[in-house]
N, C-alpha and C positions, 0 to 999 in steps of 0.2 A: 787319483783323488777326484771326486765329482765336483761340479760347480758349487753346490751348496756348502761343501766342506771348505773350499777355497774362500768363498764369501765369508763364512764364519771366521776364518783365519784373518782375513782382511779387516773385518769388523773388530776382532780382538786387538789387532795391532793399532787400529784407529782409536779404540777406547782407551788403551794404555797411554797413547800419546796425548789425547785430549784431557784425560785425568791428570796428566803430568804437566799441563800448562803449555802445550804446543799450539802454534797458530793453526787456524782451521785450514788454511791453504796448504800448509805442510802436511797435515793429516790427510787431506784429500789426495795430495800428490802421492804419498806413500801407499795409500789404499789402492789408488788407480794402477800403480805399477804391479801390485800383487794381483789385482783383478784381471789385468791383461794376460796373465799366464793361463787363463781359462781358454784362450784361443778364440775369443769372440770380439767383434768390433763394437758390440753394444754392452758396455760396462760403465756404469756411472756411480759416483760416490758423492753424496751430499752431506756435509758436516756442518752442524750448528753447535752453538755453545753447550746445549743441553741434549743433543741427540745426534745419531748417525743413521743415514738411510743409504742402502746399497742395492742396486738393481743390475742384474746380468741376464741377457736374453740372447738366444740363438735364433736365426731366421726360421720361421715356421714353428717355433716352440714357445710355450708360455714362459713369460719372464719370471725370474726368481728374485724376490725382494726380501731383504732382511732389515729390520729397524732395531736400534739399540738405544735405550734411554741412558744418559750419563748424568748422574746426580752430583757426585763429589768431585771437586777439582782442587788441585794444588799446584806445586811447583817442584819438578824433579827433572832437571835437564839431563841427568845421567840416563834416565830411562828413555828419554826421547832419542838420545844418541844410540842407545842399544837397539831400539826398535828399528831405527833407520839402517843400522849396520846389518841386522838380521834380515830385513826385507831385501836389501841389496844382494846379500849372499843367496837368498832364495831365488830372486829373479835372475841371478847369474848362473843358477844351476849348481851352486856350491853346497846347498842344503836341500834335503828332500822336504816335502810338505809336512810329513810327520815330525821331522826334526825341528822345523820352523815352529810348528804349533807348540811343541814341548818347550822350546826356548822362550816363546812368548808367554806361556803359562808361568814359567819360573819368574820372569820379569814382573808379572802382574802381582805376585805375592809381596808381602811386606819386606821392604829392603832393610830398614833399621829397626832396632828395638825401641821400646818406649823410653827407656832410660837414656838412650843415645839422643833421641829427640829432645828430651828434657835438658840434658847437659848442653846441647847446642843452644837451646832457648836461654840458658843462663849465661853462656859465654858470649853470645852475640851482643846483648846490651852492654856487657862489660867491655867488649872490644870497641863498640861505637862511642863509648863515653869519652875517651881521649880525643877522638876525631872531632867532637863537638866542644873541645876546650876544657874537658873535665880533668880533675886531678885524681890523686889516689882515693880520696874520699868518695868522689863521684863514681869511680870504677867499682869500688866495693858496694856502694849503694845501688848502682845499676845492676850488678850481679845479684844482689838480694831481691831487687824488684823482678829480675828475670826469673828467679826461683818461684816467686809468687805467680808470675805469668805462666810458668810451666805447670804448676799445680792446677791453676784455673783451666788451662787449655785441656789438660788430661781429664779432669773431672767433667768438663763440658762435653768433650767428645764421647765419653763413656755413657752419658745420659742422652746422647744424640741431640744436643741443643742446636738450634738453628745457628747458622754462621753469623747472622746479623746480631743476634742476642749474645752469642759467645764473644764476639769482638767488643761489644759494649761492656760485658762483664770483665773481660781481660784488661781492657783499657782503664776501666774504673778502678780495678784492683791495683794496677801498678801506679796509677796517678794518686790514689789514696795513700799507698805506701810511701811514695815520694813526698807527699804533703806532710805525712806524719814525721818522716825523717827531717824535713825542714823545720818542724816545730821542735823536735827533740835535739836536733843537731843543726843549729843555724848556719854552720860553716858549709854545709852541703848545698850545692846549687840545684834547686829543685827542677828548674827547667831542663838542665842537662840530663838529669836522671830520667825525667819523663820522656824526653825525646829519644834517648838511647833505648829505653825500655819498650817503646812502642814500635821500634824498627822491625821486629819480626812480624808485626801486623800490617805493615805498610804494603799496599797492593802494587808494588813497582812493576812486576812482570805483567800483571793484568793490564796496566796502562800501556806498556810497551806493545803488547800483543794487540790491544785495541787499535792503536795507531797503525800498526803493520797490516792488520786485516782490512782496515778502512782504506788505506792507500792502495791495496790490491783489489779494491772493488767489492769486497765482501762486507757490505754495509750492515747486514743483519747481525752477523757475529761481532763485527767491530763495535756496533752500537750496544750490543748486549754486554760485551766485555767492559766497555766504558761505563755502562750503568752499574755493573758489578763492582768496578773499582770505586765508583762514586759512593755506592752504598757502604762499602767497606770503610772508606775514608770518613764517611758521615758517622758510622757506628763508632769508630775510634775517637772522633771528635766529641761525640755525645758522652762516651764513657769517660774520657779524660775530664771533661767539664763536670760530670756528675761526681767523679771521685774527689776532685779538689773541693767542690761545693760541699760535699758531705763532711769532709774533714774540717772545713771552716765552720760549718754549723755546729759540729760537736765541740770544736775549740771554743767558740763563742758561748756555747751552752755550759762550758765548764767540765764537760765529760772527759776531755783529754788533759785536764790540769793535773 
């Protein structure tokens, strides 16, 4: 396999890891190990939050550079582990380049169906409710709010809504649902339902990776991840406030009576 094919394979592995929420230094390290199999001392990988740049050159030859833009990012630790394992097997000679590329392409595909994602989105809020002191009523209410969250997330992704606006919409939807439940069922603790329902939107992994990248000296990616986490948190806060305020306005106006 020529250098260009190995570079593309390394970029594919890095893209999967970066889209799955891996730290930039981990992505660079994995790609560097793959690139070293080209047998050249001049192999560099630069990974940022939104892109990957790889360069390989042999003495006396023109350098080969590949750049890949990465738009969508999420959290999938299982994919990160799989890519790490496959890259190690390739570097150890246990897998051929063709086998490695095919395995990476399979990982790149969709891992779970939409209904499985939606089911998890319903169960996660219901599972967090008792951790925040909620009872049976809060668990059921959080599950119902999670169902609304699943519908909004699915619809927003299908119309390719921006992440910031989608987070506002989802947070407003679950907050409004919790506020309506508080009006119709006063025994339900609205705060517990809201906190439990927005947990799938909380950027916990992004904050952790921002700190880890910054501590390792990758200030560009660390700062970008911190800004991404801040924007997500701000969107959730705006959405929750807008959802509660909307219900209060409708209640005072007699619409919900």
